[in-house]
Structure formats: structure tokens, C-alpha cells
ZAMARGU-4260 file (C-alpha; in steps of 0.2 Angstrom, whole numbers, plus 5000, padded with zeros to 4 digits):
<rodrens>
0) 5585/5746/5398 | 5583/5760/5410 | 5565/5767/5410 | 5556/5783/5411 | 5556/5795/5426
5) 5547/5811/5427 | 5556/5828/5426 | 5553/5839/5441 | 5552/5855/5432 | 5538/5849/5420
10) 5528/5842/5435 | 5529/5858/5444 | 5522/5867/5429 | 5508/5854/5428 | 5503/5857/5446
15) 5500/5875/5444 | 5483/5879/5451 | 5469/5888/5442 | 5470/5906/5436 | 5471/5918/5451
20) 5455/5926/5445 | 5446/5909/5449 | 5451/5910/5467 | 5449/5928/5472 | 5432/5924/5481
25) 5436/5912/5495 | 5422/5906/5507 | 5424/5914/5524 | 5429/5901/5538 | 5423/5905/5555
30) 5434/5893/5564 | 5450/5892/5574 | 5465/5887/5563 | 5475/5871/5566 | 5488/5880/5577
35) 5474/5887/5588 | 5475/5904/5579 | 5461/5915/5574 | 5462/5931/5566 | 5451/5945/5573
40) 5437/5950/5561 | 5440/5967/5554 | 5427/5980/5551 | 5421/5984/5534 | 5414/6001/5534
45) 5413/6009/5516 | 5405/6025/5512 | 5391/6026/5500 | 5400/6036/5487 | 5415/6025/5487
50) 5404/6010/5486 | 5395/6017/5470 | 5412/6021/5462 | 5419/6004/5465 | 5404/5995/5459
55) 5405/6005/5443 | 5423/6001/5441 | 5419/5982/5444 | 5406/5983/5430 | 5420/5991/5418
60) 5431/5977/5423 | 5418/5964/5419 | 5416/5972/5402 | 5435/5972/5399 | 5436/5991/5400
65) 5453/5991/5408 | 5458/6009/5404 | 5442/6016/5411 | 5443/6006/5426 | 5461/6011/5430
70) 5456/6029/5427 | 5442/6028/5439 | 5453/6019/5452 | 5467/6033/5451 | 5453/6046/5454
75) 5446/6036/5468 | 5463/6033/5477 | 5467/6052/5478 | 5451/6055/5489 | 5450/6054/5508
80) 5448/6035/5511 | 5448/6024/5526 | 5460/6009/5528 | 5447/5997/5522 | 5442/6008/5507
85) 5460/6010/5502 | 5463/5991/5504 | 5448/5988/5492 | 5455/6001/5480 | 5472/5992/5479
90) 5464/5975/5478 | 5454/5981/5463 | 5469/5988/5455 | 5477/5971/5456 | 5461/5963/5448
95) 5462/5975/5433 | 5481/5971/5430 | 5479/5953/5433 | 5464/5952/5421 | 5475/5958/5408
100) 5489/5945/5412 | 5500/5959/5419 | 5504/5949/5435 | 5520/5959/5439 | 5510/5975/5440
105) 5496/5966/5450 | 5507/5959/5463 | 5512/5976/5472 | 5494/5982/5473 | 5488/5965/5481
110) 5503/5966/5493 | 5497/5984/5498 | 5480/5978/5501 | 5486/5963/5511 | 5498/5973/5522
115) 5485/5985/5526 | 5477/5972/5537 | 5460/5980/5535 | 5450/5967/5525 | 5437/5955/5533
120) 5444/5937/5535 | 5436/5931/5519 | 5444/5944/5508 | 5460/5944/5518 | 5463/5926/5516
125) 5456/5925/5499 | 5468/5938/5493 | 5483/5929/5502 | 5479/5913/5493 | 5478/5922/5476
130) 5494/5932/5479 | 5503/5916/5484 | 5498/5908/5467 | 5504/5924/5458 | 5521/5923/5466
135) 5521/5904/5461 | 5518/5909/5443 | 5532/5921/5444 | 5543/5908/5451 | 5545/5917/5467
140) 5543/5902/5478 | 5550/5909/5494 | 5536/5922/5495 | 5524/5908/5490 | 5529/5898/5505
145) 5528/5912/5517 | 5510/5916/5511 | 5504/5899/5511 | 5511/5895/5528 | 5502/5910/5535
150) 5486/5906/5526 | 5486/5888/5532 | 5489/5893/5550 | 5472/5901/5551 | 5462/5888/5541
155) 5452/5875/5549 | 5448/5866/5533 | 5459/5872/5519 | 5457/5865/5501 | 5469/5852/5495
160) 5475/5865/5482 | 5482/5875/5496 | 5493/5860/5502 | 5498/5856/5484 | 5503/5875/5481
165) 5514/5874/5496 | 5522/5857/5492 | 5525/5863/5474 | 5534/5878/5480 | 5545/5869/5492
170) 5549/5856/5478 | 5554/5871/5467 | 5566/5876/5480 | 5573/5858/5481 | 5567/5857/5499
175) 5560/5840/5496 | 5558/5834/5514 | 5547/5849/5517 | 5537/5847/5501 | 5532/5829/5503
180) 5520/5830/5518 | 5510/5844/5510 | 5509/5834/5493 | 5503/5819/5502 | 5491/5829/5512
185) 5484/5836/5496 | 5481/5819/5488 | 5474/5812/5504 | 5462/5826/5507 | 5456/5826/5489
190) 5453/5808/5488 | 5446/5802/5471 | 5447/5820/5465 | 5466/5821/5467 | 5474/5827/5451
195) 5485/5816/5441 | 5498/5830/5441 | 5499/5829/5460 | 5504/5811/5460 | 5517/5815/5447
200) 5524/5829/5458 | 5525/5816/5473 | 5533/5804/5461 | 5546/5817/5454 | 5551/5821/5472
205) 5555/5802/5475 | 5565/5801/5460 | 5575/5817/5464 | 5578/5809/5481 | 5583/5792/5473
210) 5569/5785/5484 | 5565/5771/5472 | 5556/5760/5485 | 5543/5774/5488 | 5542/5778/5470
215) 5538/5760/5466 | 5524/5760/5479 | 5517/5775/5473 | 5518/5769/5455 | 5509/5753/5460
220) 5494/5765/5465 | 5496/5775/5449 | 5495/5760/5437 | 5479/5754/5446 | 5471/5771/5444
225) 5477/5774/5426 | 5480/5756/5419 | 5481/5761/5401 | 5495/5774/5403 | 5511/5765/5396
230) 5522/5778/5404 | 5517/5773/5422 | 5521/5755/5418 | 5538/5760/5411 | 5541/5771/5426
235) 5537/5756/5438 | 5548/5745/5428 | 5562/5758/5430 | 5559/5760/5448 | 5560/5741/5451
240) 5576/5740/5440 | 5584/5754/5451 | 5581/5742/5466 | 5589/5728/5456 | 5572/5719/5456
245) 5574/5713/5439 | 5559/5701/5439 | 5547/5714/5445 | 5554/5726/5432 | 5551/5713/5419
250) 5533/5709/5425 | 5528/5728/5424 | 5534/5729/5406 | 5525/5712/5402 | 5509/5718/5409
255) 5510/5734/5397 | 5515/5723/5382 | 5501/5711/5385 | 5488/5725/5386 | 5494/5731/5369
260) 5499/5748/5376 | 5515/5749/5367 | 5506/5748/5350 | 5498/5765/5355 | 5514/5774/5357
265) 5520/5786/5343 | 5524/5776/5327 | 5543/5779/5328 | 5544/5773/5346 | 5534/5756/5345
270) 5549/5746/5339 | 5560/5753/5352 | 5548/5749/5366 | 5545/5731/5360 | 5564/5728/5358
275) 5566/5734/5376 | 5554/5720/5382 | 5563/5708/5372 | 5580/5713/5379 | 5573/5712/5397
280) 5567/5695/5394 | 5584/5689/5388 | 5592/5699/5403 | 5582/5689/5416 | 5585/5673/5406
285) 5568/5670/5399 | 5574/5668/5381 | 5560/5658/5374 | 5547/5672/5378 | 5560/5685/5371
290) 5561/5675/5355 | 5542/5672/5354 | 5538/5691/5356 | 5551/5696/5343 | 5546/5683/5330
295) 5528/5688/5332 | 5532/5707/5330 | 5543/5705/5315 | 5530/5695/5307 | 5517/5708/5311
300) 5528/5722/5304 | 5530/5731/5320 | 5548/5727/5321 | 5559/5728/5306 | 5567/5712/5300
305) 5584/5720/5300 | 5601/5712/5303 | 5602/5719/5320 | 5585/5713/5325 | 5587/5696/5317
310) 5603/5694/5326 | 5594/5697/5343 | 5581/5684/5338 | 5594/5671/5334 | 5602/5674/5351
315) 5585/5672/5359 | 5582/5655/5350 | 5600/5649/5353 | 5599/5653/5372 | 5582/5644/5372
320) 5589/5629/5363 | 5576/5631/5350 | 5587/5624/5336 | 5574/5623/5322 | 5569/5641/5325
325) 5587/5646/5327 | 5592/5638/5310 | 5577/5646/5301 | 5583/5663/5308 | 5600/5660/5301
330) 5593/5656/5284 | 5586/5674/5284 | 5601/5682/5292 | 5616/5674/5284 | 5613/5682/5267
335) 5615/5699/5275 | 5632/5695/5282 | 5649/5697/5272 | 5656/5681/5279 | 5651/5662/5282
340) 5651/5663/5301 | 5633/5660/5302 | 5633/5645/5291 | 5646/5638/5302 | 5635/5641/5317
345) 5620/5633/5307 | 5631/5618/5305 | 5635/5617/5323 | 5617/5618/5328 | 5612/5605/5316
350) 5626/5594/5323 | 5617/5596/5340 | 5602/5588/5332 | 5612/5574/5324 | 5606/5581/5307
355) 5623/5575/5299 | 5618/5579/5280 | 5612/5596/5285 | 5628/5599/5295 | 5639/5595/5280
360) 5629/5606/5268 | 5629/5621/5280 | 5648/5619/5284 | 5652/5619/5265 | 5641/5634/5263
365) 5652/5642/5276 | 5668/5637/5267 | 5661/5643/5251 | 5656/5661/5258 | 5673/5662/5266
370) 5681/5674/5278 | 5680/5662/5292 | 5689/5665/5308 | 5693/5647/5310 | 5690/5638/5293
375) 5698/5622/5300 | 5683/5620/5311 | 5671/5619/5296 | 5681/5605/5289 | 5682/5596/5306
380) 5663/5597/5307 | 5661/5589/5289 | 5673/5575/5295 | 5663/5572/5311 | 5647/5572/5302
385) 5653/5561/5287 | 5660/5548/5300 | 5643/5547/5308 | 5636/5543/5291 | 5649/5530/5288
390) 5655/5540/5273 | 5673/5536/5277 | 5682/5544/5262 | 5673/5561/5264 | 5677/5560/5282
395) 5695/5557/5280 | 5697/5570/5266 | 5688/5584/5277 | 5699/5579/5292 | 5715/5579/5282
400) 5710/5597/5276 | 5707/5602/5294 | 5724/5597/5299 | 5731/5612/5288 | 5725/5625/5301
405) 5728/5630/5319 | 5736/5619/5332 | 5720/5615/5341 | 5711/5610/5325 | 5726/5599/5320
410) 5726/5590/5336 | 5707/5586/5335 | 5708/5582/5317 | 5722/5569/5320 | 5712/5561/5334
415) 5697/5559/5322 | 5707/5553/5308 | 5714/5539/5319 | 5696/5535/5325 | 5689/5535/5307
420) 5703/5524/5301 | 5700/5512/5316 | 5681/5511/5311 | 5685/5508/5293 | 5697/5493/5298
425) 5683/5486/5309 | 5670/5488/5295 | 5681/5479/5282 | 5684/5465/5294
</rodrens>
């Protein structure tokens, strides 16, 4: 009955930020970073000739003329460039390779441009941010962490994506305690714009840490935000179950069931999910609800009327002491069985209801089908039922037959024979 939990590797992929090209241009922030650190603004002197050639290369890049752009850059870098111009050239090299998806070739050029420390603040930190993302995409998370920590040191109001990038990389390194503050900060800062995958990342970390209490608190928020997503109700149920809060676990599943969410699951999973709800109700000793759900779903065709499922239904009705429903289930189930045990169970249930004629008929069905573990018990039931009907002869015949079996049955049969004979004597006067 254990429920779903998110896989950290999958979640880390989901939290990948936008394509690096989308974040190259970062708005310059003229402020002091949270650590009181401010980078000195660098000069941005570029010669007219270099500017024109770079502009032409950027136009080629915009038209996907990558070979021509690279040719132009190689010619440009061989010239007499100042630090800023060379940084711009290296950065543009990186743009060209990244635009083609050749990130492993883009990274060295971006590193050169960054390490030159010649770009203005906007370009410097924008490049640092993009480079961190590229390293994350290459699963080089140690370098991502280094870059993002440096980036955040200088930012007075960093975007939530920066925090999630850092948190995601820490998580990829299994440094969960370091990851959590950044993931939480990203969600807090983004507010209603926080991405679903960020919540899943935080949740995956809790599960990795086996912190099911925090997981259930977060999932309570998640089911409120996405009430029609079955997986979150199932995860919430699982988190409660891990804490041995069985009633809370059941409550989460029941909400999902009553909302009809399980019907929207893939067709081959619907029955499994419904049966899980049924078993959870039995587990927490609410058999009537279990039986009601299962009977309804079998009738609707969403759960197969198989031997296994009908046996589960019978157990639910029996535990709920719903004898009429239990008997009706036996009538469907017994023909599927190779022996008469269920007919004997039917006889016992009917005896509980004082339906003596029904008890006799069911017990004889059990005997007729055979392969009973204790056939003497069937005859004993017939004898008891016949006694209650004051059919003395049928009672004695059955009880004498019962005496042929195991020791316990023989003793009971002998006691009943004496009782019946005494009643016969009284009746005859």
C-alpha cells in the first residue's frame, strides 16, 4: 500500500532553467550585494573597427550563418585587441557554439571571457549566470555551485531562478541540507509564479532525507495548489503512511477517490488504484466503506469480478457483518472454487442469521462439492439447524455422521446428540 514518491534525478531535470541563450542579457543591478560586496564597474572601450566587425558577426549569428560568424571571429581575435574587446570576442565565440547546441565547445570561450574580468557588470554577471546553467546542463554541478555562489554574492535582488539553480546543483551533489534553503528561497521569492517542478525538487529532497513530516506539510500545500493531480494525493497518503498516520493516509486517498481522480489514470492502472483504496479501508478497519466501494466499482466494470477481487469483497462484507451481502458474494464466488469451503462459510453465515433451512441447504452444497478440510463441520451444522427446526430425525442422522470425523467434531456431535434426544423425549411427553 506504499504510495508514490518523486525520484530526485527526474526532478532535477525538470528544474533545468531556460535555454542559456534566453538569459545572456541580464539587467544591470546598481546595488550592493547581500554580503556588502560591490564589483567595481569596468570600462567598456571598443574601437570603431572592432565594433563594426562584431556587429556584422552578430547579424550572421542571428541568421544562423555559423560558419561565416566563426570565420569572422577567428580573423578578429588575431588582431590587436584590448582586454574588453578580447572578452567580447570570446563571449561571441561562446554564443555561436551555444546557438548550435555545442555547449562543450561554448564553455571554454565563456570561461575565458569571464576570467578576463573586463566586462561591465551587466555583461559579467549575465555571463556568469549563463555559464553556471551550461555547467548544470553538463552535470558539472561543483562548478555551477561555485559560479552561482559568486553571482549571488554581488546581487541585491537576484531572480528566483538563481536560487533554484544553486539548490538544484547542491541536490545533485547529494548536499541536501545546503540545497534546501535555496529551493525554499526560490519558491518564497517567486510566490504564485513558483514553478511546480520547484515544489517537486523540495519534496524529493525531503523524501531523500526521509523527512516525511516536512514532506507531508509541503504536500498539503501542493494538493491545495493542484487539487486535481492524483499523484500528489497519493504522495501525501504515502508520507502519512511513513509516519504511521494511517487514518490521515486513508483520508488523503479518499479525497482523491471521491473527486474521481483515479478514473482519470491510465486505463491499466485504474483498477489497481481503486483496490488500493479498498485495502486501505480494510487495513484501518473500515470494512463497510471498503465493501461499498468495491461492490460499486465491480458493478461499474472498473474493477474485474475476478476470483481475487470477489474474495476481497467477501472479506470486507464479512468483517462488516453484512451477512446478506457476504452470502450474495459467496454465490458469485463459490462456483469459481474447486472445493466446497465457501458453501460451508455460507452455511455458517446463514446460521448467524438463524436462517436454518438456508444453513442446511448450503451445508449440503458444501458436502456435495467436497474437498472440505473438515467435512464433519458441515454435518454438525446440518444437525444444529435441523434441531432448531425440530426436525429430530434429520438432526440425529447428520450428527451421527459428524461423529465419524475428527476428535473435536466427535465430542461436539455427541453433546448435540444427547441434547436432541432429550428434546425428543420432552416433546413426546
